[in-house]
C-alpha positions, 0 to 999 in steps of 0.5 A: 271478385268482392272485398269482403273484410278489411283488418287494421293495426296499430304498430310501434315503430322507432319514430312513431306508430304505423298503421297498417292494413290488409284487405281480403276478398271472397276469392282469397286474394288479399293486399296489404297497405299502409296509412302512417301519419303523425302525430295523431297515430290514433286518429288515422288508425281510426280514420282507417278503421272507418273508411275501410268499411266503405269499400266493402263489397266492391270490386277490388281491381277497380282501383282508381274508381275506388280512389275517386269515390273515397276521395270525392265522397271524404272531401266534405271533411277536407281534402287531405288529413287522416282521411287521405292517410286512409285512402293512401293505405287503401290504395297501397293495399288495392294496389299490392292485391291487383299485383297478386292477382296479375302475378305482377309487381306493383311497378308493372301496374304503374307503367313497367320499370325504368329501374329496379334499383332504387338509389336511397339517402338515409335518415334517422342515422343521428339517433345516438349521442348529443348534438356535438360535432364528435357524435354526429361525425361517428355516425355519419361516417358509419352511414358512409361505410355501409354504401350510402351515397346521400344522408339527411338531417336537421342540424337545428332540431337539437339546439334546445330550440324546438321544445318548450315555449320556443316552438309556440313563440318566435321561431327563432335561434340565437346566435350560439344556436345558429353557430351549433347548427352550422358547425355540426353541418360543417362536420358531417360534411367533412366527415362524409367528403365532398361527393356525398349528397347531403340535404339538410331539413328544417322542418320549416320550424325557422322564421323567414329571416333565420331560414334565409340567414342559415341557407347562406351560411349552408350554401357554402357546404355544397348541400344537395337541398334545403328542405322546407324552409317554410310551411305548406300553407303559403305557396307565395310565402315559399316563392318570396323565400326562394327568391332570397336564397342562394340561385344554386340551392336547390329546395325541396319540399312536398312532404305536407302537400297531399295530392296533384292538387297540392302540388300544382301551385308550387310547380306553377310558381317554379318554387321547388327543384324537387318534390317529396311526396309522402306515400302514406299520405299523399294518396298512395302510390297510385296518387304519387305516380299522377304527382310525379306525371305532373312534376315531370312536366315542369322538369321537377324531380321526385325524392319520396318522404319516407320515415314510415313502416316497412310498406311505405318504404317498398310502395315508394320504391314500386313508384320510383322504379315507374317514373322517369324523374326520380331522384333518391328516396329516403330510408330510415336507417336505424329502426325498431328490430321488428321493422323486418319481421312484421313482414314475410320478406325483410327489407334488409335483404333487399337494401345493399351498395345504398340501393333497394333492389326490388324483386319480381314478387307480385304486388308489394312483394311481401305479406303482413305477419299478424302475430308479430303486429299484435306482438308491438302494438302501437302506442296510444299516449302522447307523442314522444318530445323528440319527434323532430329528430 
């Protein structure tokens, strides 16, 4: 069997554009994947189109060989970024294709299922109203009523801090902005009750002093994790910050760490309790499985980052099914209505009681619907100014 063609689409999503692709073969088998990243979705889209041409003529069943060849060949332009997003999408599509050839779900290719009901937490549930306690309370209660037992949000992103000159200057918050972020967080905790997992995101946008100060305040709310209190560039800085935070506060990082090589210093320095690789940028399902195995050696849990399109959600769930150190998977609570129509088996039919229930359908269990993708083309203009919500 040989790969004969790869098609790539950019589709508009709620938060940003999705990069979706489909691999074709001379025996009629196909596989679908996703390479979404942002901002700069057009860069990822063009990189995916270009890099996909390198696999024409290859045997699609040789998934690890293709991954390794692409990674080593493209390492000359950097071991992460747009090229690795393309590799991630290609790897996803190849595993989907292989599963369809063999008649098994992807989780069987990854070692078999520990579970088929994937515990989710809701994100992007706070998309309406203003940055105030009442609006957050109303939306948080809706999440709980829908059966979710965990939710995440960034209480800092709408304090009028992330936009304009402050973003590029002092990375700080006024006392009033700190108070607002805390009061909103406190209101959400009271709304959902003490048993619900509540994750706090910072997007690595707080300076060291404010990150520590807010962690100390938020610790009284029994938060499940404190996410990205510092950026991915310096593991030693993350380690230093780790030592200043409350000892019982879990740290979650990893959405901007690519491949097993990128998370190695985090694990070796015992920086985090939870790793959150993103399947459309970390290297795809094959690499996420390898990252999970590495994390298991350090007793670190996996909670995949997943604010992307529908294939990202399904592929992440396939990996989560196959690993022992799974915690929770992120889920887009609000999204565009065509999220479920660009695939032929809607995700909404798989999600209930706070879980994504995997089917036994081969591969990822879905195919792309080309006319629906083409009806919602991605926007190639500048990113919206609310992309940190």
